[in-house]
TIMI-2910 file (N, C-alpha, C, CB; in pm, 1 decimal, decimal comma, always signed):
<rs>
+----------+----------+----------+----------+----------+----------+----------+----------+----------+----------+----------+----------+------+
!      n_x !      n_y !      n_z !     ca_x !     ca_y !     ca_z !      c_x !      c_y !      c_z !     cb_x !     cb_y !     cb_z ! resn !
+----------+----------+----------+----------+----------+----------+----------+----------+----------+----------+----------+----------+------+
! +10105,8 !  +2910,2 ! +10012,2 ! +10024,0 !  +2938,6 ! +10030,0 !  +9953,7 !  +2879,2 !  +9947,0 ! +10023,0 !  +3033,8 ! +10044,9 !  Met !
!  +9879,9 !  +2955,9 !  +9855,9 !  +9817,0 !  +2947,2 !  +9738,1 !  +9827,8 !  +2841,6 !  +9653,7 !  +9843,5 !  +3037,7 !  +9677,6 !  Leu !
!  +9945,7 !  +2815,8 !  +9602,1 !  +9963,1 !  +2652,3 !  +9549,3 !  +9975,1 !  +2548,3 !  +9612,7 ! +10058,9 !  +2625,8 !  +9484,1 !  Ala !
!  +9974,6 !  +2572,5 !  +9773,7 !  +9932,0 !  +2444,8 !  +9812,8 !  +9786,0 !  +2409,6 !  +9831,4 !  +9992,5 !  +2419,8 !  +9924,8 !  Leu !
!  +9676,3 !  +2509,9 !  +9830,3 !  +9519,1 !  +2515,9 !  +9820,3 !  +9506,6 !  +2485,2 !  +9659,4 !  +9444,0 !  +2682,6 !  +9873,0 !  Val !
!  +9610,4 !  +2515,1 !  +9609,4 !  +9502,6 !  +2505,0 !  +9430,1 !  +9614,2 !  +2320,3 !  +9401,8 !  +9572,2 !  +2733,5 !  +9221,0 !  Asn !
!  +9677,9 !  +2303,5 !  +9496,4 !  +9700,3 !  +2140,1 !  +9439,1 !  +9582,0 !  +2004,6 !  +9554,2 !  +9931,9 !  +2096,2 !  +9474,7 !  Val !
!  +9546,6 !  +2094,7 !  +9642,0 !  +9462,2 !  +2006,3 !  +9710,3 !  +9308,8 !  +2040,2 !  +9654,0 !  +9481,6 !  +2026,6 !  +9875,3 !  Glu !
!  +9297,6 !  +2165,9 !  +9601,2 !  +9109,6 !  +2158,8 !  +9529,2 !  +9153,3 !  +2085,1 !  +9410,8 !  +9005,1 !  +2342,6 !  +9469,8 !  Arg !
!  +9277,1 !  +2095,3 !  +9310,3 !  +9274,2 !  +2056,0 !  +9148,1 !  +9236,7 !  +1871,1 !  +9207,4 !  +9481,1 !  +2097,2 !  +9029,5 !  Ala !
!  +9297,3 !  +1794,1 !  +9303,2 !  +9304,3 !  +1687,4 !  +9306,6 !  +9152,4 !  +1667,1 !  +9389,5 !  +9441,6 !  +1644,1 !  +9358,9 !  Ala !
!  +9089,4 !  +1702,6 !  +9404,6 !  +8973,7 !  +1742,4 !  +9405,2 !  +8845,3 !  +1772,4 !  +9293,4 !  +9003,4 !  +1824,6 !  +9456,6 !  Ala !
!  +8879,6 !  +1772,7 !  +9280,2 !  +8811,3 !  +1840,3 !  +9117,0 !  +8778,0 !  +1962,5 !  +9132,9 !  +8668,0 !  +1774,7 !  +9051,2 !  Gly !
!  +8810,4 !  +2073,2 !  +9166,2 !  +8763,1 !  +2162,9 !  +9224,1 !  +8849,5 !  +2299,6 !  +9074,8 !  +8813,8 !  +2152,0 !  +9420,6 !  Cys !
!  +8816,1 !  +2380,3 !  +9065,2 !  +8880,0 !  +2482,7 !  +8974,2 !  +8995,7 !  +2599,6 !  +9119,6 !  +8705,0 !  +2593,1 !  +8869,6 !  Ala !
!  +9055,2 !  +2606,4 !  +9102,4 !  +9157,3 !  +2658,7 !  +9146,5 !  +9146,5 !  +2785,9 !  +9227,2 !  +9229,3 !  +2670,4 !  +9048,9 !  Pro !
!  +9169,6 !  +2894,9 !  +9321,3 !  +9128,4 !  +2974,3 !  +9377,2 !  +9253,8 !  +3044,0 !  +9296,0 !  +9097,5 !  +2960,4 !  +9527,8 !  Val !
!  +9223,5 !  +3210,2 !  +9329,7 !  +9286,9 !  +3311,6 !  +9286,1 !  +9318,6 !  +3392,4 !  +9392,0 !  +9222,7 !  +3372,7 !  +9192,9 !  Ser !
!  +9470,3 !  +3517,9 !  +9403,9 !  +9504,6 !  +3533,5 !  +9490,8 !  +9395,6 !  +3666,6 !  +9527,0 !  +9647,1 !  +3532,8 !  +9484,0 !  Ala !
!  +9365,9 !  +3709,1 !  +9592,9 !  +9308,9 !  +3821,0 !  +9672,6 !  +9355,5 !  +3930,1 !  +9732,3 !  +9263,0 !  +3784,1 !  +9752,3 !  Asp !
!  +9366,2 !  +4012,0 !  +9684,6 !  +9440,9 !  +4159,9 !  +9786,0 !  +9377,2 !  +4156,8 !  +9876,8 !  +9437,7 !  +4322,6 !  +9740,9 !  Thr !
!  +9291,6 !  +4224,1 !  +9849,0 !  +9144,3 !  +4299,3 !  +9980,4 !  +9142,8 !  +4167,4 ! +10067,2 !  +8922,2 !  +4340,0 !  +9894,1 !  Gly !
!  +9183,4 !  +4051,0 ! +10044,0 !  +9149,4 !  +3967,1 ! +10124,4 !  +9264,3 !  +3908,3 ! +10222,0 !  +9088,1 !  +3878,1 ! +10049,4 !  Leu !
!  +9350,6 !  +3939,4 ! +10112,2 !  +9464,2 !  +3889,4 ! +10215,2 !  +9505,9 !  +4041,8 ! +10307,3 !  +9624,5 !  +3814,7 ! +10110,8 !  Ala !
!  +9444,7 !  +4130,4 ! +10279,9 !  +9496,5 !  +4289,9 ! +10371,3 !  +9383,2 !  +4235,1 ! +10475,5 !  +9461,0 !  +4501,9 ! +10278,0 !  Thr !
!  +9237,3 !  +4168,8 ! +10467,0 !  +9197,6 !  +4146,0 ! +10601,6 !  +9247,5 !  +4017,4 ! +10681,4 !  +9057,8 !  +4144,9 ! +10598,5 !  Val !
!  +9280,7 !  +3954,0 ! +10632,8 !  +9359,7 !  +3793,8 ! +10685,2 !  +9492,3 !  +3835,1 ! +10758,4 !  +9413,9 !  +3673,6 ! +10532,6 !  Ala !
!  +9575,5 !  +3935,6 ! +10651,1 !  +9740,1 !  +3933,8 ! +10750,4 !  +9623,4 !  +4071,9 ! +10906,2 !  +9978,3 !  +4075,0 ! +10591,4 !  Arg !
!  +9533,0 !  +4121,6 ! +10857,3 !  +9535,9 !  +4168,7 ! +11008,7 !  +9475,1 !  +4085,7 ! +11071,6 !  +9479,9 !  +4295,1 ! +11045,5 !  Ala !
!  +9379,9 !  +4003,0 ! +11055,0 !  +9339,3 !  +3912,0 ! +11116,6 !  +9425,1 !  +3841,7 ! +11237,8 !  +9308,9 !  +3838,9 ! +11023,9 !  His !
!  +9582,4 !  +3783,8 ! +11145,4 !  +9648,2 !  +3759,9 ! +11234,0 !  +9756,0 !  +3815,7 ! +11306,8 !  +9666,3 !  +3688,6 ! +11208,5 !  Ser !
!  +9766,9 !  +3926,8 ! +11270,5 !  +9810,1 !  +4047,5 ! +11346,6 !  +9772,0 !  +4043,9 ! +11460,0 !  +9774,0 !  +4163,5 ! +11302,7 !  Ala !
!  +9624,5 !  +4168,5 ! +11456,4 !  +9538,5 !  +4113,5 ! +11621,8 !  +9521,0 !  +4006,7 ! +11723,0 !  +9428,5 !  +4106,1 ! +11613,0 !  Asp !
!  +9508,4 !  +3887,2 ! +11607,6 !  +9552,9 !  +3791,5 ! +11738,1 !  +9698,0 !  +3812,3 ! +11770,1 !  +9533,4 !  +3623,9 ! +11708,6 !  Met !
!  +9799,5 !  +3775,3 ! +11696,0 !  +9918,5 !  +3803,6 ! +11804,5 !  +9912,7 !  +3942,9 ! +11875,6 ! +10065,6 !  +3797,2 ! +11730,3 !  Arg !
!  +9843,5 !  +4031,9 ! +11868,6 !  +9907,5 !  +4138,4 ! +11933,4 !  +9823,6 !  +4117,1 ! +12050,2 !  +9908,6 !  +4285,7 ! +11863,0 !  Asp !
!  +9669,2 !  +4073,8 ! +12024,0 !  +9620,0 !  +4063,9 ! +12180,7 !  +9598,2 !  +3979,9 ! +12263,8 !  +9531,9 !  +4099,9 ! +12202,1 !  Arg !
!  +9653,7 !  +3826,0 ! +12178,6 !  +9664,9 !  +3752,5 ! +12252,8 !  +9528,9 !  +3677,4 ! +12243,2 !  +9708,1 !  +3809,5 ! +12363,3 !  Gly !
!  +9485,3 !  +3605,3 ! +12128,1 !  +9354,1 !  +3601,3 ! +12148,1 !  +9380,0 !  +3504,1 ! +11980,1 !  +9250,4 !  +3776,9 ! +12175,5 !  Tyr !
!  +9245,3 !  +3366,0 ! +11990,5 !  +9335,4 !  +3270,9 ! +11848,8 !  +9126,9 !  +3238,1 ! +11824,7 !  +9513,0 !  +3049,6 ! +11914,1 !  Phe !
!  +9056,1 !  +3344,1 ! +11765,2 !  +8892,8 !  +3289,1 ! +11738,8 !  +8936,5 !  +3361,1 ! +11657,1 !  +8739,1 !  +3303,5 ! +11822,4 !  Ser !
!  +8823,0 !  +3343,0 ! +11561,0 !  +8741,0 !  +3353,6 ! +11447,9 !  +8648,0 !  +3487,6 ! +11463,6 !  +8655,5 !  +3218,4 ! +11433,3 !  His !
!  +8689,0 !  +3523,5 ! +11592,1 !  +8559,0 !  +3623,1 ! +11639,9 !  +8634,9 !  +3716,9 ! +11734,2 !  +8415,5 !  +3536,4 ! +11731,3 !  Val !
!  +8681,1 !  +3832,4 ! +11669,9 !  +8801,1 !  +3972,6 ! +11722,8 !  +8730,4 !  +3995,7 ! +11880,3 !  +8785,9 !  +4171,6 ! +11593,8 !  Asn !
!  +8792,2 !  +4090,5 ! +11954,8 !  +8746,2 !  +4078,4 ! +12123,5 !  +8617,9 !  +4217,0 ! +12169,1 !  +8929,1 !  +4110,5 ! +12241,0 !  Pro !
!  +8615,3 !  +4272,8 ! +11984,5 !  +8515,4 !  +4352,5 ! +11956,0 !  +8364,7 !  +4303,6 ! +11898,1 !  +8575,2 !  +4432,8 ! +11872,7 !  Glu !
!  +8408,3 !  +4135,1 ! +11941,0 !  +8262,6 !  +4076,2 ! +11836,3 !  +8252,7 !  +4027,9 ! +11651,5 !  +8151,4 !  +4219,6 ! +11839,2 !  Gly !
!  +8349,3 !  +4106,6 ! +11681,3 !  +8378,0 !  +4082,5 ! +11484,1 !  +8369,8 !  +4006,2 ! +11432,3 !  +8479,3 !  +4092,1 ! +11414,0 !  Leu !
!  +8304,4 !  +3899,7 ! +11320,2 !  +8363,5 !  +3788,6 ! +11309,5 !  +8430,2 !  +3816,6 ! +11153,8 !  +8258,6 !  +3660,9 ! +11335,0 !  Asp !
!  +8503,6 !  +3693,7 ! +11047,3 !  +8544,5 !  +3739,0 ! +10953,8 !  +8459,2 !  +3837,2 ! +10824,5 !  +8594,4 !  +3634,4 ! +10924,8 !  Pro !
!  +8340,0 !  +3769,1 ! +10838,2 !  +8221,7 !  +3814,6 ! +10736,0 !  +8235,5 !  +4015,6 ! +10782,7 !  +8014,9 !  +3707,8 ! +10794,9 !  Phe !
!  +8224,4 !  +4056,4 ! +10942,8 !  +8227,5 !  +4194,8 ! +10951,1 !  +8326,5 !  +4244,1 ! +10897,5 !  +8221,2 !  +4241,0 ! +11063,8 !  Ala !
!  +8428,2 !  +4185,3 ! +10935,3 !  +8619,8 !  +4237,9 ! +10972,1 !  +8645,0 !  +4291,4 ! +10741,7 !  +8797,2 !  +3976,2 ! +11065,5 !  Arg !
!  +8564,4 !  +4133,6 ! +10713,9 !  +8527,4 !  +4212,2 ! +10594,4 !  +8529,1 !  +4295,4 ! +10494,4 !  +8493,3 !  +4234,7 ! +10599,2 !  Ala !
!  +8356,4 !  +4320,5 ! +10573,5 !  +8302,5 !  +4431,5 ! +10522,6 !  +8313,8 !  +4497,7 ! +10561,8 !  +8220,8 !  +4449,9 ! +10500,7 !  Arg !
!  +8382,3 !  +4591,8 ! +10685,8 !  +8374,3 !  +4688,5 ! +10708,7 !  +8556,3 !  +4717,6 ! +10632,1 !  +8318,5 !  +4706,9 ! +10867,1 !  Ala !
!  +8565,3 !  +4645,8 ! +10548,9 !  +8677,8 !  +4671,5 ! +10453,9 !  +8652,1 !  +4690,6 ! +10325,1 !  +8764,3 !  +4577,3 ! +10453,3 !  Ala !
!  +8529,2 !  +4708,5 ! +10343,3 !  +8458,8 !  +4713,1 ! +10190,8 !  +8462,1 !  +4575,6 ! +10077,9 !  +8542,3 !  +4839,3 ! +10109,0 !  Gly !
!  +8451,9 !  +4521,2 ! +10163,3 !  +8479,2 !  +4352,2 ! +10107,3 !  +8312,9 !  +4298,7 ! +10121,3 !  +8615,8 !  +4233,1 ! +10240,3 !  Leu !
!  +8253,4 !  +4214,2 !  +9995,1 !  +8168,6 !  +4147,3 ! +10043,0 !  +8112,0 !  +4043,6 !  +9981,7 !  +8098,2 !  +4211,3 ! +10074,1 !  Gly !
!  +8249,4 !  +3990,9 !  +9959,9 !  +8267,2 !  +3844,3 !  +9876,9 !  +8306,0 !  +3777,3 !  +9977,8 !  +8374,9 !  +3826,3 !  +9749,1 !  His !
!  +8388,8 !  +3754,9 ! +10135,5 !  +8418,6 !  +3678,5 ! +10244,0 !  +8296,2 !  +3573,9 ! +10212,0 !  +8421,3 !  +3763,5 ! +10395,5 !  Ala !
!  +8322,0 !  +3445,9 ! +10229,7 !  +8275,9 !  +3327,3 ! +10267,6 !  +8317,8 !  +3239,2 ! +10389,2 !  +8291,6 !  +3265,7 ! +10170,7 !  Arg !
!  +8503,0 !  +3223,8 ! +10375,5 !  +8499,7 !  +3120,0 ! +10484,1 !  +8660,4 !  +3143,7 ! +10493,4 !  +8431,5 !  +2946,2 ! +10443,9 !  Ala !
!  +8635,1 !  +3093,5 ! +10653,1 !  +8769,4 !  +3123,5 ! +10708,0 !  +8834,2 !  +3024,3 ! +10778,2 !  +8766,6 !  +3228,3 ! +10790,0 !  Glu !
!  +8951,1 !  +3008,9 ! +10780,4 !  +9056,2 !  +2927,0 ! +10824,9 !  +9147,2 !  +2994,7 ! +10897,2 !  +9118,9 !  +2864,5 ! +10726,3 !  Asn !
!  +9146,1 !  +2993,2 ! +11031,7 !  +9305,9 !  +2977,2 ! +11136,0 !  +9388,8 !  +2877,3 ! +11200,4 !  +9297,1 !  +3031,7 ! +11245,8 !  Ile !
!  +9544,1 !  +2934,6 ! +11167,6 !  +9582,4 !  +2814,4 ! +11271,4 !  +9676,5 !  +2905,5 ! +11402,6 !  +9700,2 !  +2669,2 ! +11173,3 !  Ala !
!  +9772,6 !  +2846,8 ! +11441,8 !  +9877,0 !  +2891,0 ! +11504,0 !  +9986,3 !  +2795,6 ! +11569,4 !  +9825,8 !  +2967,8 ! +11590,1 !  Ala !
! +10089,5 !  +2817,0 ! +11537,8 ! +10269,9 !  +2782,3 ! +11588,2 ! +10264,1 !  +2637,0 ! +11482,4 ! +10311,5 !  +2731,7 ! +11827,9 !  Gly !
! +10198,7 !  +2656,0 ! +11385,2 ! +10279,9 !  +2588,2 ! +11235,5 ! +10373,5 !  +2648,4 ! +11196,6 ! +10207,5 !  +2580,5 ! +11106,0 !  Gln !
! +10502,3 !  +2602,5 ! +11161,9 ! +10640,0 !  +2663,5 ! +11167,5 ! +10644,1 !  +2740,6 ! +11017,4 ! +10771,8 !  +2535,9 ! +11191,4 !  Pro !
! +10548,7 !  +2635,3 ! +10933,0 ! +10577,1 !  +2660,4 ! +10776,5 ! +10358,9 !  +2695,3 ! +10664,9 ! +10695,7 !  +2438,3 ! +10710,3 !  Asp !
! +10406,5 !  +2720,9 ! +10594,2 ! +10281,6 !  +2685,5 ! +10492,7 ! +10264,4 !  +2489,2 ! +10466,5 ! +10330,7 !  +2780,3 ! +10310,0 !  Ala !
! +10364,3 !  +2413,8 ! +10461,8 ! +10305,0 !  +2277,1 ! +10448,9 ! +10318,0 !  +2257,2 ! +10608,1 ! +10392,6 !  +2156,1 ! +10338,3 !  Thr !
! +10277,6 !  +2260,0 ! +10683,4 ! +10272,9 !  +2214,7 ! +10788,7 ! +10112,0 !  +2270,2 ! +10871,5 ! +10413,1 !  +2255,5 ! +10847,8 !  Ala !
! +10096,9 !  +2409,1 ! +10803,2 !  +9966,9 !  +2448,3 ! +10859,5 !  +9874,4 !  +2346,0 ! +10772,5 !  +9929,3 !  +2622,0 ! +10839,8 !  Val !
!  +9855,6 !  +2380,1 ! +10661,1 !  +9810,0 !  +2325,8 ! +10544,4 !  +9805,8 !  +2138,3 ! +10550,1 !  +9915,8 !  +2391,9 ! +10426,5 !  Met !
!  +9884,2 !  +2108,7 ! +10564,9 !  +9864,6 !  +1971,9 ! +10635,9 !  +9808,9 !  +1909,1 ! +10733,9 !  +9935,7 !  +1940,0 ! +10660,5 !  Ala !
!  +9776,7 !  +2035,2 ! +10861,7 !  +9661,3 !  +2024,6 ! +10965,0 !  +9548,8 !  +2081,7 ! +10960,5 !  +9690,7 !  +2058,4 ! +11071,4 !  Ala !
!  +9528,8 !  +2181,4 ! +10898,3 !  +9433,3 !  +2190,9 ! +10815,9 !  +9302,1 !  +2095,7 ! +10747,4 !  +9499,6 !  +2222,9 ! +10746,0 !  Trp !
!  +9407,4 !  +2006,4 ! +10664,8 !  +9350,4 !  +1881,6 ! +10585,3 !  +9387,2 !  +1777,8 ! +10656,4 !  +9398,0 !  +1860,4 ! +10440,5 !  Met !
!  +9380,6 !  +1808,5 ! +10787,4 !  +9303,1 !  +1643,6 ! +10876,7 !  +9220,7 !  +1750,5 ! +10953,5 !  +9433,0 !  +1500,3 ! +11013,3 !  Thr !
!  +9194,2 !  +1832,8 ! +10925,1 !  +9066,6 !  +1913,2 ! +10978,2 !  +8961,2 !  +1920,2 ! +10909,7 !  +9085,2 !  +2038,7 ! +11001,2 !  Ser !
!  +8820,9 !  +1836,4 ! +10969,8 !  +8744,1 !  +1892,4 ! +10860,3 !  +8689,7 !  +2001,0 ! +10827,3 !  +8671,4 !  +1845,4 ! +10846,7 !  Pro !
!  +8631,9 !  +2056,3 ! +10972,9 !  +8571,1 !  +2168,9 ! +10886,1 !  +8650,7 !  +2347,8 ! +10818,8 !  +8447,2 !  +2200,3 ! +10989,0 !  Gly !
!  +8816,2 !  +2273,2 ! +10841,5 !  +8922,2 !  +2330,6 ! +10759,6 !  +8893,7 !  +2308,9 ! +10640,7 !  +9047,9 !  +2287,9 ! +10781,2 !  His !
!  +8899,7 !  +2126,5 ! +10598,4 !  +8933,5 !  +2115,0 ! +10461,3 !  +8788,1 !  +2118,7 ! +10379,4 !  +9023,0 !  +1974,2 ! +10436,7 !  Arg !
!  +8693,6 !  +2125,0 ! +10484,2 !  +8580,0 !  +2194,9 ! +10387,1 !  +8576,8 !  +2318,0 ! +10324,2 !  +8473,1 !  +2207,9 ! +10446,1 !  Glu !
!  +8610,0 !  +2404,1 ! +10391,9 !  +8695,1 !  +2538,8 ! +10356,9 !  +8789,5 !  +2524,2 ! +10211,2 !  +8809,7 !  +2570,3 ! +10497,2 !  Asn !
!  +8874,9 !  +2461,8 ! +10211,7 !  +8986,0 !  +2446,0 ! +10120,3 !  +8923,4 !  +2409,0 !  +9998,3 !  +9091,4 !  +2344,7 ! +10164,1 !  Ile !
!  +8804,4 !  +2294,1 ! +10032,1 !  +8779,0 !  +2192,4 !  +9928,3 !  +8627,9 !  +2196,8 !  +9864,1 !  +8805,6 !  +2050,3 !  +9994,2 !  Leu !
!  +8602,5 !  +2371,9 !  +9891,2 !  +8443,6 !  +2412,1 !  +9879,5 !  +8498,5 !  +2475,6 !  +9707,9 !  +8359,5 !  +2563,3 ! +10037,3 !  Asp !
!  +8451,5 !  +2405,9 !  +9614,6 !  +8465,5 !  +2434,6 !  +9469,5 !  +8355,2 !  +2560,8 !  +9445,9 !  +8430,2 !  +2287,5 !  +9371,1 !  Cys !
!  +8300,7 !  +2631,1 !  +9587,4 !  +8196,9 !  +2740,5 !  +9449,9 !  +8237,4 !  +2887,1 !  +9538,8 !  +7942,1 !  +2702,2 !  +9438,1 !  Asp !
!  +8399,5 !  +2814,5 !  +9602,0 !  +8532,8 !  +2940,5 !  +9616,7 !  +8597,7 !  +2943,5 !  +9534,8 !  +8634,0 !  +2941,3 !  +9714,7 !  Leu !
!  +8619,5 !  +3072,1 !  +9548,7 !  +8720,0 !  +3097,6 !  +9426,0 !  +8835,7 !  +3184,8 !  +9409,7 !  +8654,5 !  +3138,0 !  +9331,1 !  Arg !
!  +8840,7 !  +3245,5 !  +9492,0 !  +8985,2 !  +3355,0 !  +9550,9 !  +9007,5 !  +3348,2 !  +9760,1 !  +8919,3 !  +3589,3 !  +9491,3 !  Thr !
!  +9107,9 !  +3389,3 !  +9740,6 !  +9205,1 !  +3324,1 !  +9871,1 !  +9260,2 !  +3492,0 !  +9937,8 !  +9383,5 !  +3192,1 !  +9793,2 !  Leu !
!  +9297,3 !  +3498,7 ! +10027,0 !  +9351,2 !  +3622,5 ! +10068,5 !  +9456,6 !  +3502,7 ! +10183,5 !  +9213,0 !  +3768,2 ! +10143,5 !  Gly !
!  +9527,4 !  +3556,1 ! +10231,0 !  +9629,5 !  +3453,7 ! +10308,4 !  +9722,2 !  +3607,3 ! +10448,6 !  +9790,4 !  +3354,1 ! +10129,8 !  Val !
!  +9725,0 !  +3560,9 ! +10594,1 !  +9767,8 !  +3612,5 ! +10611,2 !  +9865,3 !  +3590,7 ! +10739,8 !  +9698,6 !  +3676,0 ! +10586,0 !  Gly !
! +10008,6 !  +3580,2 ! +10782,5 ! +10017,7 !  +3529,9 ! +10855,0 ! +10108,7 !  +3639,7 ! +10925,7 ! +10040,9 !  +3407,2 ! +10825,5 !  Val !
! +10154,9 !  +3612,9 ! +11091,4 ! +10217,7 !  +3709,7 ! +11181,3 ! +10309,5 !  +3616,9 ! +11212,8 ! +10137,4 !  +3778,3 ! +11301,0 !  Ala !
! +10418,2 !  +3630,1 ! +11239,2 ! +10542,3 !  +3591,0 ! +11337,7 ! +10503,3 !  +3677,5 ! +11477,6 ! +10715,6 !  +3645,5 ! +11264,3 !  Thr !
! +10605,4 !  +3536,4 ! +11555,3 ! +10633,8 !  +3651,2 ! +11632,2 ! +10632,2 !  +3451,0 ! +11822,2 ! +10434,1 !  +3856,8 ! +11605,2 !  Gly !
! +10684,9 !  +3549,5 ! +11953,4 ! +10672,7 !  +3418,6 ! +12005,3 ! +10518,0 !  +3390,8 ! +11973,9 ! +10717,0 !  +3408,2 ! +12167,7 !  Ser !
! +10499,6 !  +3228,3 ! +12054,9 ! +10355,9 !  +3150,8 ! +12008,6 ! +10319,3 !  +3125,0 ! +11879,4 ! +10242,7 !  +3219,0 ! +12047,3 !  Gly !
! +10392,5 !  +3129,2 ! +11759,2 ! +10322,9 !  +3145,6 ! +11677,9 ! +10403,2 !  +3072,0 ! +11599,1 ! +10282,3 !  +3264,9 ! +11652,1 !  Gly !
! +10361,0 !  +3096,3 ! +11447,5 ! +10324,5 !  +3215,9 ! +11353,1 ! +10160,2 !  +3205,1 ! +11360,7 ! +10393,3 !  +3197,7 ! +11178,6 !  Pro !
! +10130,7 !  +3270,9 ! +11330,6 !  +9925,2 !  +3255,1 ! +11361,9 !  +9934,3 !  +3282,5 ! +11169,3 !  +9790,8 !  +3460,2 ! +11515,7 !  Trp !
!  +9828,0 !  +3235,5 ! +11161,9 !  +9771,4 !  +3185,2 ! +10968,6 !  +9651,1 !  +3242,0 ! +10978,5 !  +9743,3 !  +2987,2 ! +10907,4 !  Trp !
!  +9621,8 !  +3253,0 ! +10883,5 !  +9484,5 !  +3328,9 ! +10836,3 !  +9408,3 !  +3273,2 ! +10665,2 !  +9538,8 !  +3518,1 ! +10823,7 !  Thr !
!  +9293,7 !  +3188,8 ! +10621,6 !  +9265,8 !  +3201,0 ! +10494,2 !  +9153,5 !  +3250,1 ! +10512,3 !  +9273,0 !  +3095,1 ! +10412,0 !  Gln !
!  +9122,9 !  +3374,6 ! +10420,0 !  +9003,9 !  +3429,0 ! +10397,8 !  +8979,7 !  +3374,5 ! +10286,2 !  +8991,7 !  +3563,7 ! +10400,0 !  Leu !
!  +8894,4 !  +3297,5 ! +10267,0 !  +8807,1 !  +3288,5 ! +10121,0 !  +8704,8 !  +3373,1 ! +10105,3 !  +8740,0 !  +3158,6 ! +10095,0 !  Phe !
!  +8674,6 !  +3338,4 !  +9935,5 !  +8570,8 !  +3445,8 !  +9924,0 !  +8525,2 !  +3350,9 !  +9798,4 !  +8621,6 !  +3631,0 !  +9899,5 !  Gly !
!  +8398,1 !  +3440,6 !  +9779,7 !  +8320,2 !  +3446,8 !  +9591,6 !  +8346,3 !  +3446,4 !  +9514,3 !  +8265,1 !  +3514,4 !  +9527,3 !  Ala !
+----------+----------+----------+----------+----------+----------+----------+----------+----------+----------+----------+----------+------+
</rs>
C-alpha cells in the first residue's frame, strides 16, 4: 500500500510518505473495530474521530484518514480511492509526510484504513 501511495504521489510531484508504526497501529485498530462492531465510519460508536483516536494513542500528528471496505486487495482499494475526490486529495496532499495502514479481514470485508500524518 505504501508503494502504491508513493507512485501516485510521485506522479503528482509530491514527496513520498514514510511508514509510521504508530499511525499503523491506530489504523489497524480502526479497521478491526469497524469489522468487529459492524459499522463503517470515520467516527467510532463512542464519537471518536481519527484525530481523537490518534491522540488517545499518544500521537498528535495525524492529519487525514481514508477508509474503505470490500475491495479485495491494495491495488483495488487504491484504484477506488483515486477515483474519489476526497480520498484522492488526502493521498496527494504534499504536506502529509507519514502513513499508517490497517486492514482487517472477515466476512463482508476487508476493511481498509489509511491514516496520514504531518
